N, C-alpha and C positions, 0 to 999 in steps of 0.2 A: 355694903348696904346700898339700898336704892337711893339714887341721886335724884335731883329734881326733876319729876315727870314732865314739867312744863318748860322745859328749856325752849328758848326761841328757835324757830324753824329757819334753816338756811334759806338763802335766797340763791337765785341762779349764779350771780356773781361769786358766791361762796364755793360753788362746787368745785373740788379739785381739778377736775377735767377741763375747766375753763382755762387752766393754764396753758393747755395745748390748743385750745380751740377759738378762745375769745379775741386774743390780741390782734390788732391790725398791723401784722408784720408779715415779713417773707416767711419764716417757719411755720406760723399758724396758717398762713395761705396754703403750705404744703400739706398740713395735716387735714385741712377741710377738703382740699382737692382730692386727696387719697380716699376720703369717705365717699366723695362723688364717683370715683373710679370703682368702689365696691358696690355701687348701685344705691346708695342712700341719698336722698334729698336733705336739704338743710332742715325742713320741716320734721323729718324723721329723726334727725340724729343731734341737732344743735340745740343747747339749752336744756338738755334732758340729762338726768342722772345716768352715767355710763356703768352698767352693771356687768362685771365679769362672772362668768359661770365658769367656775373651775371643775372640770369634768375629769375625774380620776377613773377613765374607761379605757380598756383596750380589749382586744379579742382573746387575751389569755387571762382575764379577770373574770372568773365564773360568777361572782357576786354581783357583777355590775352589767350583766347582759341587757338588762332593761334601760340603762342609762341613755342610749340614743333616743329613746322615746321621751324620757323624762327631761331631757335638756330641752326639747321642743315645748313641753308643758311649762317649765320654768320661763322659758322665753315669752310664752304666751301671757304669763302673769306680769312680767316686767313690762311688756308692750301695754297691757290693760292699765297699768299703775302710772304710765307715762314716762317709762325709763327707756333706755337704749341697751338692749342685751347684747352681749358678745362672748360667745363660748370660747374658752381658752383650755385645750386639753393639758393636762398635767400628768406626771408620773403616776402610773397605776401600780399598785402594790398588792399582788396576789400572794397571800401567805401559802397557798397550795402549790403554786408553780414556781415562785422565785426561790432560788437556793444561793446560800444555805438557809436563809431566811428573809422575809420582807422587813424584818426589823433593822437589818444592816443598812437599809435604805430609807428608813422612816425619816431621818434627819435630812437626807437629800431631796424628799418631797417638801419638807418644811422649808429649806432653802429656796427651792424653786418656787414654791407658793408666795413667799415674802417677797423675792425679787421680781416675779411677775406682776404682783400688785403694785410694787413700788415703781416700776419702771415703765408701766403704761398708763394711760389716761383713765383711770378706774376711779370711781366714787364708792362703790360698794360691791360686795361679793356674795355669791350663793357658792357654798362649798359641798360638792357632790362626792360623797365617798360612803364607805361602809365596811369593805373588806379591812380587817381590823386595823391594820397599821396606817391607813389612809385617813382614819378619823383623827388620831392625834397629829399625824404629820400636816394635814391640812390646817387643823386649829392652831398648831404651834407657829406656822407661817403666818396665818392671818393675826394671831396675837402680836406678833413682831410688827407686822405692817401697820396694825391698828386702824384699819379703815372699816366701816360697818360691814358686818359679815353674819350670815346666818347659815348654819349647817343643815343640808338636807340628807338624811340618812337614807341608806340603800334599802333598808327594811329586811327582815328575815325571810328565808324561802318557806315554802310550804313544808308541812311536817311530812317526814319520810314515811313509807309503807312497805312492810313486808308480810303478805297474807293478812292476817287480822291484826298484826302489830304495828303500832306507829313508832317510827325510828327517829332518833335525834342525831344530827350529824356530829362526828367526832365521838361522842359519848358512847353511842352503840356500836361504832366502828371498833373501837378499843375493845368493848366487852366481847363482841363476837370473834374477833382476832384471837383473843386469849382462848376462847373455845375451840377455835380451829387449831391452834398450836398444841392444845391438850388432846387433840384427836376426836373431839366431840361434835364436829361441824364438817359436812363433806363439801367438795368444790361446787357442786351444783347450787346449794343454798348460799354459799359465799358469793357466787356470781348473782343470784337473785337479789342478795342484799346490795350489791354493788349497783345494779339497775335501779333499787328503788329508794336508796337513802337520800338522794339530793334531786328533787323533782322539779325545781323551778329556779328562776333567777332569785338572787337575794342571798343574804349572809346566813351563817349558821344559825338554826331554829332552836338551838339550846342557848342557855345563859353563858355562852362563850364569850371570847374578848370582844367580838364585833357588838353583840347585843349588850353587853356591859358598857362598852365605850358610847354606844348610842344612848343608853339609859343615863349615863353620867352626863354626857353632853346636854341632854334635856334638862338634868337637874341643875348643871351650871348656868343654865339660861340661854343657851346657844343654839337651840332648835325651838320650833313651834311647840306648844303644849300638845302632847299626845302623839308627836311625830315618830318617835323612837321605835314603838313597836309594831307599826303599821306593816303588814306583810307586803313584800315587795310586788307582788302581782295583783294586789287589791286595788279596786278602783278608787278607793280612798287615798292610795299612795299618789296617784296621778293628781288628784284634787290638791293634796298637800304640797306637791311640787310646785303647781301653779300658785298656791298660796304664798309659797317661799318668794317666788318671784315679785308678787304684788307687795308683800311685806318688805324686802329688801329696799325697795324704792322709798317708802315711806322712813325706813331706818336712816337713809341717807339724808333726807330732809331734817330728820331729827337729830342727825350727827350721833347716832347710837352706836358707839364703838365697843369692841372687846374690853377696853380699859374702863369703861363705865359699868361693866357687867360683872367681871371677873375678880371680885373681892376676895379676901381670906374667908369670910362667911360663905361665899358662893362654893369655895373649895370644900369647906367643912360639910356643906350640904351633900356635895357629890360623893364624898367619902361616905356619908351616912346611907345615901342610896346604894352604894357599892357594897357596904356591909349588909344591908337589908336584903340585897339580891343574891347574897353569896355569890358576887361576881367573880369574874376572872382575876387571878392573881396579877395577870399582866397590867391591869388597871392601875396598879400602885406605880410601876415604872412610869406610864404614860401620864398620870396625874402629877407626878414629881416634875416631869419634863414641861407640862403645861404651866405649873406654877412658876417654874423657873423662868418661863418666857413672860409671864404676867407680873413678875417682880413680887411675888407672894412668897414669904417664907413658909415652907411645908417640910418640917422634918419627919423621917420616916416613923418616929414614934407616935406622931399624930394619928396616923392610922390606926395603931393599936389601941391608943387611948379611946377612940371613937368606937372601935370594935367591941370594947368591953361593956358599952352602953346602949348598943344596938343590936336588936334580936334579928335573926334571919326570918323574914315573913313571907318569902316567895318560895313556892314549891315547884321549882324548875329544876330540869336536869342540867348539869350532872348531879347537883346536890339533892334534888328532889325528883318529882314525877313528871311534870307537864311540860310543854313546849311553848314557844313564843306565840304562836297563834292564840293558844289558851290564855296567855298573859294578855295580849291585846284585847280578847274579847272580856277579860275580867276587868278591863279599865285601864291597863297600862301604866306608864309611870305616874300620870297624874293621881290614879287610884292609890297606887304604893304610897306616894307621898303624902296622900291625905290621912294615912293610917300612922304617919311618922311626924306629923305637925309639930308635936312638942319636943322634937329633936332637931328641928330645922330653924334657920333663920328665914322667915317667911317675907321679909322686906327686901330681899335681893332683886335687883332689876333684871329682867329677861329681854330677849329679842322681841317679845310681843309688845313691848312698851309698857308692860304691867309687871308687877311684882310676882315672885313665885307663889305668894299666898293668894294673890288675885287669880293666878292661872288655875290653881286647884281648888278655889272656893266652890263649894257645892258638889264636888266630885264624889262619887260613891263606888264602892267595890261590888262588881257584879256577881263574882264568883269566889266565895271564901275558901274553896279548896285550892285555889291558885294563889291568890293574895291573902295570907292568913291574918288572923287577928293578932293583937299584940299579947294577949293572954294565952295564946296557943301557938307559939312560933315554932318554926323548924328546929331553931337553935335559940338558946337564951344570949348568946354572944354572936358578934358579927361573923361573916363568912371568911375573913382572912386574919391571921394572927401574925405579928412580928416577933421573931425570936433573936435573942443575942446569946453570946457565949464564947468560949475560947476558940470554937470552930468557925464562928462568925461575928467578929467583933463590931463590925459595921452593919450587921443585921441579915436576916433573911426571912422568908415568909412561908406559911403553910396555910392550907385551905381544909381546916378540920372537918367542915361538913362533907367533904367528899373523901374522907379518910376512914379507915376501919378503927373504930374507937378504941379497940384494945391495943393499938399500936401507938396511941398518943402520949403514952409514957412507956419508953422502951429502952433498954440497953442492949446493944448487939456489937458483933464483930463486923468491922468494915472490910468490905471486898472492893478494891479500888480498880477502877478503870481510868487510864490516862487520856482516852479521847473516846469519841462515840464509835469510831472505827474499831478501836480496841474492844469496846464494850460488846459490839456486833459479832466480833470473832470469837470471843470467849464465853458469853454469857450462857449459853445453852450446852456447854461442855460439861458432861458428867464429872469430868477429872477436876474441875474447879471446886467440887465439893461444896456448893453454896446451899444453905440451908434457910428455911423460912424465917429464922431468928437473926440471920445476918442482915447487914446494912449496905445496900448497894450504893456506892459512891463513884460519881461521874464528875471529873474535873477537866480544866481547859475547854469549857463550853460556854464561858461567859462573854461579856462584850469584847474583850480582847482576845480570849483564847480561841474562840470558835473560828472566826470572829462574828460578832453581831447578835450573840446571845439567842441562838435557836431555840425552838420548842422540843427540846431534848429530854426535858427534866422528868417525864413519865417513862422511866426506864422500864423496859419489859420484864416481866417475871420470867426467870429462867424456866425453858421447857420442861425439864424434869420436875420441877415444882409444880408447874400447871398440871401436869399429868397426875400429880398427887392431890389435886384439888385446892392448892393455894391461889388465891386471887388477889393478894395485896401484901406489901412488905415495905419497910422503910427505905426510901430511897432519897438521897442527898445530891445536890449538883449547884453549879454556878450557873447553870442555864435557866430558861423559862419553861413553862409548859403551856399547851394549848388550854384556853379557858374552857374547851370542851371535856378536858381529861379529868381524871379523878385518881384517888390513890393516896397513901401517906407519903407524899411527895414534899420534901423540904428544898425550896428553890431560892435562886437570886442570891446565893451565899456572897457575901462581901466582907472584905476584899475577895475577888475571885482568884483562882489558882495562878492565872497567867501573870498577874502583877505581884505575886508573892504573899498572897493571904494564907492562913493557916491550911486551908484545903489543899495547897500545893504539896504539903509534907505528910499527909495522912497515908499511913502504911497499911497494907492488908493485915488483918489480925489486930489492928489498934481497936480499942473499945470506944464507941460513941454512945453518948446518953441524950435521949430526946425526952423532954418534959414539956409538952404543949402548954399545959395549964400553968406552969411556972414561967413560960415564955423562955425556955433555955435550950440550947444545943451546945454540947461540949465534947471536945476530944479529951478523952480520960488519958492524957498523957502529961508527965510532969512538965510545967511551964519551962524549965531549964532545957529538957529534951527538946521540946518544940522550938525554942530559940536556936539550939544546936543545929536541928535540921535546917531551918530557915537560913542560917549562916552558910550553909553548904549548899543552898538550892541555886541552880542556874535557870535563868528566866528562858522561856523558849525563843526561838528564832522568830521575828515578825513573819506574818503571813504574806504581808505585801511591802513591796519596796517603791511603788509608784501608784499614781491614780487616786481615785476616791477612796480605795481600801486604805492607803497610806494616810490619808487624811482622817479617815475614821479612826485608825489606831492611835494617831496622835492626839485626837481631840476629844474623844467620847469618854464621858464620865462613867463611874461605877453605877451599878443598879440602884443603889441607896440615894443617888443624886439623879436619876431618871434617864441615864445614858444619852444625854443631849450632848452637843458639841458645846465646848467651854466658850468658845467665841460668839455663839449665838444666844446664850443666856442674856437676861435683861441686863442692859447697861445703859450708857448714855443714849440720846436720841440719834437715829440715823437720819441724815439730811435728805430733803426732797431732791430729786434729780435736777440738774441744771438743764434749761432749755434754751439753746442759742440758735 
């Protein structure tokens, strides 16, 4: 809930950076003299809030190619407001190029963010990210550091184009790849699609993980109102960057920290938005991690409870028809939230210094085709359901709006793959005899097993079935799937196979029952037989014996707890660094 809007403003003496610069001693002399070395006069640098601009950019992050310009615009805003901006590059996580997955390194970015902010003379931070793991990584670190912080989302790219068709990244790639595998699409058209599907800087322009996390971050109160959906190359995006720079300076004087914003009610608001968006299933893992950093109790079942009362009212791919440009033009997140007011806690404080209710007051939906009315939703229930049962005692998730409705209650024979490599080697072989009624099972693809829980959960349909016209079947894994993906995919099975969850002992030809309405996923094998199999199960050998990979394997939690490192979850306070 919102705290007192009128807290006393800080004085210069209260600024955290003054510990480095203000004392009349030898060490502070050194700090001030090095500012002179960098070309800054006392008037430019001293007595001003020091604003760190954490820039998750590099030359292999396609979503962030506009960030070199944006960082200058953020700096412009900081200078205008009387702050002292400093750019600090941080780990850039490109889901497209980092292998096996950027998720393996989300926690590393969170660690770097926290330690960079704590160890330097920083009063506040602008967090520049977008490619989907950069959003939770930056936020997790900023929450733990608990300095005033505002998130500047990268924004979605322009809509793709092939001839007269608008293309959505990820979603249409999967669709057309299936057609090519089925022999319905030639190499020339495939190359044309390759040239036209990603036409500008920015994140995926579908409601994938990047757009979902941006919208959730805005709903949590950590971005400026309306910031989440602005296209990356839109002039409004440049203006938003400068506004972030101006606003963070005021946030420092107001001492507006994440701990004043991220309440239990704010997280409930974020889940409501996620469900109404039919957002990426990945959002659940990231929200669990963010809540753990904020000290907010957020059980997995809270997501399902909110999904039962929240309709899907955004008509966006992969669940719907439109793309992020359309969503922005329809009013973006503020317009969406205006239609969900009765489901939200409107008195939650945001980085604007106003409540969520104040931010969305007077907002209207511009296009009812994109942001639907509550009485004509895309789905009466939210975008993601949580399932439990003998196959997933600690839970798993499914996105029903992206699935074939006929498969939402289905019993079929398991076809088990021990790894993604095993699946790639066997899945298209006619000798496997896979039918459309079978259930594809991938294991050892979770946080420990892969490791890093890659986006492998949208298992491909076997080529012989594609040739027969099959385009969906039930698929189950302990992996994640891209938020741009679709299909009847059961994901995040917990406990995962690599730590001895029931998924580890499923055998080909076992029957599995899926009942999404009942929120059940069950291995139809006698409990005693499951116990016997688990007793004889041997854990796989660890993939890493040293380095960051070893730390990840030793410390990461399961999907139902957010896959954060145990030692980074909210605990006692971390002391400020000594300065001697």
